[in-house]
C-alpha positions as a Markdown table, in Angstrom:
| # | Residue | x | y | z |
|---|---|---|---|---|
| 1 | Met | 115.7 | 19.7 | 152.5 |
| 2 | Asp | 116.5 | 23.1 | 154.2 |
| 3 | Ile | 119.6 | 25.1 | 153.7 |
| 4 | Ala | 121.3 | 23.6 | 156.9 |
| 5 | Gln | 120.4 | 20.2 | 156.0 |
| 6 | Arg | 121.7 | 20.8 | 152.3 |
| 7 | Asn | 125.4 | 22.1 | 153.7 |
| 8 | Leu | 125.7 | 19.3 | 156.6 |
| 9 | Ala | 125.4 | 16.9 | 153.5 |
| 10 | Thr | 128.0 | 18.4 | 151.6 |
| 11 | Ser | 130.3 | 18.8 | 154.0 |
| 12 | Arg | 129.8 | 15.1 | 154.5 |
| 13 | Arg | 130.5 | 14.2 | 151.2 |
| 14 | Trp | 133.4 | 16.5 | 151.2 |
| 15 | Leu | 134.6 | 15.0 | 154.0 |
| 16 | Leu | 133.9 | 11.1 | 154.0 |
| 17 | Glu | 133.7 | 11.2 | 149.7 |
| 18 | Val | 136.3 | 13.7 | 148.5 |
| 19 | Phe | 139.0 | 14.0 | 151.2 |
| 20 | Asn | 138.7 | 10.2 | 152.3 |
| 21 | Asn | 138.8 | 9.1 | 148.4 |
| 22 | His | 141.2 | 11.8 | 146.8 |
| 23 | Asp | 138.3 | 12.7 | 144.5 |
| 24 | Leu | 139.5 | 15.9 | 143.0 |
| 25 | Asp | 136.8 | 15.6 | 140.0 |
| 26 | Ala | 134.2 | 16.6 | 142.7 |
| 27 | Val | 136.1 | 19.5 | 144.3 |
| 28 | Pro | 133.9 | 22.3 | 141.8 |
| 29 | Glu | 130.6 | 20.1 | 142.8 |
| 30 | Ile | 131.3 | 21.5 | 146.0 |
| 31 | Ile | 133.9 | 24.2 | 146.2 |
| 32 | Ser | 133.0 | 28.1 | 145.2 |
| 33 | Pro | 135.3 | 29.5 | 142.6 |
| 34 | Val | 135.8 | 32.1 | 145.5 |
| 35 | Tyr | 136.5 | 29.5 | 147.9 |
| 36 | Val | 139.2 | 29.9 | 150.9 |
| 37 | Asn | 140.4 | 27.6 | 153.3 |
| 38 | Val | 142.1 | 29.2 | 156.7 |
| 39 | Gly | 145.7 | 27.8 | 157.4 |
| 40 | Thr | 145.9 | 25.2 | 154.6 |
| 41 | Thr | 146.9 | 27.2 | 151.2 |
| 42 | Asn | 146.9 | 30.2 | 150.0 |
| 43 | Arg | 144.9 | 30.0 | 146.6 |
| 44 | Ile | 141.6 | 30.6 | 146.2 |
| 45 | Gly | 138.4 | 28.7 | 144.8 |
| 46 | His | 138.9 | 25.4 | 143.3 |
| 47 | Ala | 142.8 | 25.3 | 143.5 |
| 48 | Ala | 141.9 | 25.7 | 147.0 |
| 49 | Gly | 140.0 | 23.1 | 147.5 |
| 50 | Ala | 142.4 | 20.7 | 145.4 |
| 51 | Asp | 145.4 | 22.1 | 147.5 |
| 52 | Val | 143.6 | 20.3 | 150.9 |
| 53 | Ile | 143.4 | 17.0 | 149.2 |
| 54 | Asn | 146.9 | 17.2 | 147.3 |
| 55 | Gln | 149.0 | 18.1 | 150.3 |
| 56 | Ala | 147.4 | 15.4 | 152.5 |
| 57 | Asp | 148.1 | 12.7 | 150.0 |
| 58 | Val | 151.8 | 14.2 | 150.3 |
| 59 | Trp | 152.2 | 13.1 | 153.7 |
| 60 | Ser | 149.4 | 10.8 | 154.5 |
| 61 | Pro | 147.7 | 9.1 | 151.1 |
| 62 | Asp | 146.2 | 6.3 | 153.1 |
| 63 | Arg | 144.4 | 9.0 | 155.7 |
| 64 | Lys | 141.0 | 8.7 | 156.5 |
| 65 | Ile | 138.1 | 10.5 | 158.5 |
| 66 | Glu | 135.6 | 9.5 | 160.9 |
| 67 | Ile | 132.9 | 11.8 | 161.7 |
| 68 | Lys | 131.8 | 11.9 | 165.5 |
| 69 | Tyr | 129.5 | 15.1 | 165.5 |
| 70 | Ala | 128.3 | 17.6 | 162.5 |
| 71 | Val | 126.2 | 20.4 | 163.6 |
| 72 | Ala | 124.4 | 23.0 | 161.1 |
| 73 | Gln | 123.1 | 26.4 | 161.0 |
| 74 | Asp | 122.1 | 28.6 | 158.5 |
| 75 | Asp | 125.4 | 29.2 | 156.1 |
| 76 | Leu | 127.5 | 27.5 | 158.7 |
| 77 | Val | 128.6 | 23.8 | 159.3 |
| 78 | Met | 130.7 | 22.3 | 162.6 |
| 79 | Val | 132.2 | 19.1 | 162.1 |
| 80 | Leu | 134.5 | 17.3 | 165.1 |
| 81 | Phe | 136.4 | 14.3 | 163.4 |
| 82 | Arg | 139.1 | 11.6 | 163.7 |
| 83 | Leu | 141.7 | 11.9 | 161.7 |
| 84 | Phe | 144.4 | 8.9 | 161.0 |
| 85 | Gly | 146.4 | 7.4 | 158.9 |
| 86 | Thr | 150.1 | 6.6 | 158.6 |
| 87 | His | 152.9 | 9.6 | 158.2 |
| 88 | Thr | 154.5 | 8.4 | 154.8 |
| 89 | Gly | 155.8 | 11.8 | 153.6 |
| 90 | Pro | 156.8 | 15.3 | 155.2 |
| 91 | Tyr | 154.5 | 17.4 | 156.6 |
| 92 | Arg | 155.6 | 20.9 | 157.6 |
| 93 | Glu | 158.5 | 20.6 | 159.4 |
| 94 | Leu | 158.3 | 17.1 | 159.9 |
| 95 | Gln | 159.8 | 14.5 | 158.0 |
| 96 | Pro | 158.0 | 11.3 | 157.6 |
| 97 | Ser | 158.2 | 8.5 | 160.5 |
| 98 | Gly | 156.4 | 5.6 | 158.9 |
| 99 | Arg | 154.2 | 5.5 | 162.1 |
| 100 | Pro | 150.2 | 5.3 | 162.6 |
| 101 | Tyr | 148.5 | 8.7 | 163.8 |
| 102 | Ser | 145.2 | 9.7 | 165.2 |
| 103 | Val | 143.9 | 13.1 | 166.1 |
| 104 | Trp | 140.7 | 15.2 | 166.6 |
| 105 | Leu | 140.0 | 18.1 | 164.7 |
| 106 | Ser | 137.1 | 20.4 | 163.9 |
| 107 | Asp | 136.3 | 22.2 | 160.5 |
| 108 | Thr | 134.2 | 25.1 | 160.2 |
| 109 | Phe | 132.8 | 25.2 | 156.8 |
| 110 | Arg | 130.5 | 28.5 | 155.2 |
| 111 | Phe | 128.1 | 28.2 | 152.2 |
| 112 | Asp | 126.7 | 30.6 | 149.8 |
| 113 | Asn | 123.2 | 30.8 | 148.9 |
| 114 | Thr | 124.1 | 28.3 | 146.0 |
| 115 | Gly | 125.5 | 25.3 | 149.0 |
| 116 | Leu | 128.8 | 25.8 | 147.3 |
| 117 | Met | 131.3 | 25.7 | 149.8 |
| 118 | Thr | 133.0 | 29.5 | 150.5 |
| 119 | Glu | 135.0 | 29.2 | 153.7 |
| 120 | Gly | 137.0 | 25.9 | 155.4 |
| 121 | Trp | 138.6 | 26.6 | 158.9 |
| 122 | Val | 140.4 | 24.0 | 160.7 |
| 123 | Ile | 141.0 | 23.8 | 164.4 |
| 124 | Gly | 143.8 | 22.0 | 165.8 |
| 125 | Lys | 146.8 | 21.7 | 163.2 |
| 126 | Gly | 148.9 | 22.2 | 166.3 |
| 127 | Asp | 147.6 | 19.0 | 167.7 |
| 128 | Leu | 147.9 | 17.1 | 164.3 |
| 129 | Leu | 151.5 | 18.1 | 164.3 |
| 130 | Asp | 151.9 | 16.7 | 167.9 |
| 131 | Ala | 150.2 | 13.6 | 166.5 |
| 132 | Leu | 152.6 | 13.2 | 163.7 |
| 133 | Gly | 155.6 | 13.8 | 165.5 |
| 134 | Arg | 154.7 | 11.5 | 168.8 |
| 135 | Glu | 156.2 | 8.0 | 169.1 |
| 136 | Glu | 153.4 | 6.3 | 169.7 |
| 137 | Ile | 149.7 | 6.9 | 168.8 |
| 138 | Arg | 147.1 | 7.4 | 171.7 |
């Protein structure tokens, strides 16, 4: 398996197994000690990876990701996915609505030469705020 394919497989594991299943035990297997997640947490390393999961557990413990497209080149992976679930806890300034939501987001991940994730960038958090604040899902 080449580097891009290895990183793509790790990205899929992060989203579909770790994020969807709240698997904090797998964080050190995927996340580098120098990992940063832009826009989700100010922490670094494994703590930042755990924050991504723990924060989502607060506002939507039933949330799931379905990957639409994922592409990899060298040390970068880009993923387009649908995030859906029920808004049952506070998210930023929004109080829980108890309503279902569905939103399209994109993640970009960077990996080091050992295959550990060093960066995570989530694109579309404004769309997530909009989806959680809507009266109906689209």
